[in-house]
C-alpha positions in Angstrom: -16.8 -35.3 -15.6 -19.1 -33.4 -13.2 -18.1 -32.9 -9.5 -21.2 -33.9 -7.5 -22.2 -32.3 -4.3 -23.1 -34.6 -1.3 -26.8 -33.8 -2.0 -26.3 -34.9 -5.6 -24.7 -38.1 -4.4 -27.6 -38.7 -2.0 -30.0 -38.5 -4.9 -27.8 -40.8 -7.0 -27.7 -43.3 -4.1 -31.5 -43.1 -3.8 -31.8 -43.9 -7.6 -29.3 -46.8 -7.2 -31.5 -48.3 -4.4 -34.9 -47.7 -6.1 -34.2 -48.4 -9.7 -35.6 -51.3 -11.6 -32.3 -51.8 -13.4 -28.8 -50.6 -12.8 -26.0 -50.9 -15.4 -22.5 -49.8 -14.7 -19.3 -49.8 -16.8 -16.0 -49.4 -15.0 -13.6 -47.1 -16.8 -10.0 -46.2 -15.8 -10.8 -43.8 -12.9 -14.6 -43.5 -13.2 -17.8 -45.6 -13.3 -20.5 -44.9 -15.8 -23.9 -45.6 -14.2 -27.3 -46.0 -15.8 -30.4 -46.3 -13.7 -33.8 -47.3 -15.2 -36.7 -46.0 -13.2 -40.3 -47.4 -13.0 -41.4 -45.4 -16.1 -38.5 -46.8 -18.1 -36.5 -43.5 -18.0 -32.8 -43.9 -18.0 -30.7 -41.7 -15.7 -27.0 -41.7 -16.7 -24.2 -40.5 -14.3 -20.5 -40.8 -14.2 -19.0 -41.0 -10.8 -15.5 -41.7 -9.3 -14.7 -45.2 -8.3 -14.7 -44.0 -4.6 -18.2 -42.6 -5.0 -19.4 -45.8 -6.6 -18.0 -47.8 -3.7 -19.9 -45.5 -1.3 -23.1 -45.7 -3.3 -22.9 -49.6 -3.3 -22.5 -49.4 0.5 -25.5 -47.1 0.7 -23.2 -44.6 2.5 -24.9 -41.5 1.3 -28.3 -42.6 2.7 -27.7 -44.8 5.7 -24.2 -44.0 7.0 -24.4 -40.2 6.7 -27.7 -40.3 8.6 -26.2 -42.5 11.2 -23.3 -40.1 11.7 -25.7 -37.2 12.1 -27.9 -39.2 14.6 -24.9 -40.1 16.7 -23.8 -36.4 16.6 -27.1 -35.3 18.0 -27.1 -37.9 20.9 -26.9 -36.4 24.4 -23.9 -37.8 26.3 -22.0 -38.9 23.2 -19.0 -36.9 22.2 -17.8 -36.6 18.6 -14.1 -36.4 17.7 -12.4 -36.4 14.3 -8.9 -37.7 13.5 -7.1 -37.0 10.2 -5.1 -39.7 8.5 -3.3 -38.0 5.6 -2.0 -41.3 4.3 -5.5 -42.4 3.5 -6.4 -40.4 0.4 -9.9 -41.8 -0.1 -11.0 -41.7 3.6 -8.8 -39.2 5.4 -11.2 -38.5 8.2 -12.1 -40.8 11.0 -15.2 -39.7 12.9 -15.2 -41.2 16.4 -18.1 -41.2 18.8 -17.5 -41.8 22.5 -19.6 -42.3 25.6 -17.3 -41.4 28.4 -14.1 -43.3 27.7 -15.8 -45.9 25.5 -15.8 -45.8 21.7 -19.4 -46.3 20.6 -19.0 -46.0 16.8 -16.4 -45.1 14.2 -16.8 -43.9 10.6 -14.5 -42.9 7.8 -15.2 -40.2 5.3 -13.6 -37.3 3.3 -13.6 -33.6 4.1 -16.6 -32.8 1.9 -18.7 -35.5 3.6 -17.6 -34.2 7.1 -18.6 -30.7 6.1 -22.0 -31.9 5.1 -22.4 -33.6 8.5 -21.3 -30.5 10.4 -23.8 -28.4 8.4 -26.6 -30.8 9.1 -25.7 -30.9 12.8 -25.7 -27.1 13.0 -29.2 -27.0 11.3 -30.5 -29.7 13.6 -29.3 -27.8 16.7 -30.6 -24.5 15.4 -27.1 -22.9 15.3 -26.4 -20.4 12.6 
């Protein structure tokens, strides 16, 4: 099975949202996806069950963007907390305005790295 980058998963999530037809078969540890686009072309992918859950939640399109938007907000601080007992979502991203928690998200290390890189680019930091 192929390991997908976050950019790949964003693309797969976009296909999931825009396809005319989505078929999926749940295997032991993976999910086989088939997206049929407007031209009738079938796009097959095999993803982990965790990735499939995230795709169904529209995480790679909506939630990642929301995390980045909060990270760019003036006056809002971003903190991360690691929970090693949670294998699928070991990182908690917490946004605070003063002493008040505004929003919380859960992700993995690769997704957090994608967020940090996006924030660096948006802020013009090398």
